C-alpha angles and dihedrals in degrees: 000000000000126000113290092046101104115144111246122189124229141168124254142241144215116000097222138043131192115231128188112225138176136172118225108317095337119129118276114268132191124228134175117221135176110274141140098213137053143250112256135183121219138176117273107191096293096338134068131247132192124220144167114253125196106182113200093166099249138091120328126262125184110214112202119203130238119245090278093074132234094335129162091267092061090046088054092049090050090050090052090057089048091048089054088057102263126125099238127189127185111194116213099236094176094055094238098322119127137175133211100191132049098249092055092044091051091050092052092047096051091045092052113126097233096193091054091043090054089052091048093051091046089051089052089054091051092050091052092048089053095044097046102033087224121130093214135060136182128224129211125181139174128219104319087010091055090060092045090051089061091045090052091049090057092046094049108031088148092071111012107085103156129042130183113185114187107208088330116201126191105190096167110095092197093056104052108146123253095239092194088073095055111115100163135097109251128206111180125190118203139154116258119248141121091239136043110004091006089059089051089054093053092048092047093049091050092049094049092047091050091052093046092244122151109233128168113206114196109199097201100176094054091049091049092050092048091050091049091051092050092048091049091050091050092046092052092050092050092048090053091056116091130174115247115271110250116218125209091249092060090071092062100041 
């Protein structure tokens, strides 16, 4: 994290929030979910966007949804940032639509209007700058949101100075970031493999190196497997050790 990203601590607010949701082209519905923040509406370059805000009083963090949409899990993640003292905002990039199974989520992701999503995320940055009075924000995203976090960092290098993509994926060929515009520190977390996500890691590392960008890639699965192997090795060695058997004659030596 860059300077200005200390972790303040603050109290929290109402226990529930009302969220508008819809699936596909179904009518908009209203549901109440556990949450400590509130739904807000902010400008989005000539349009309007809704988002979930959890205001802990500190620096701003944009929380970008997975391909499921602005679901209760993302609200909970946003609240955790707010509880840690950050001012966290999750923009609703699907405009109220959500999915509960992979086929539906994939459909929503591929139908996402990327130009509008970029405007919505930029509007979220502007709201956080206004709310916090800080000239810098951080961005965190998950799955689809991890890729969009990197996209946002290249669209708003003036304000985005820290990015944390969790297994970030950018499946849209027409929206690959212009890495030369990236001016943020990046810490990416991915599973280790030579295919799938592992291949994305290798590609991302090569891209960042070519652009001269500092990126820390934490390969958590490889570390976990290595730790498990070491613990198993140590356990086997300990199980092979036995104290010497003491005979009755040893007591009278």
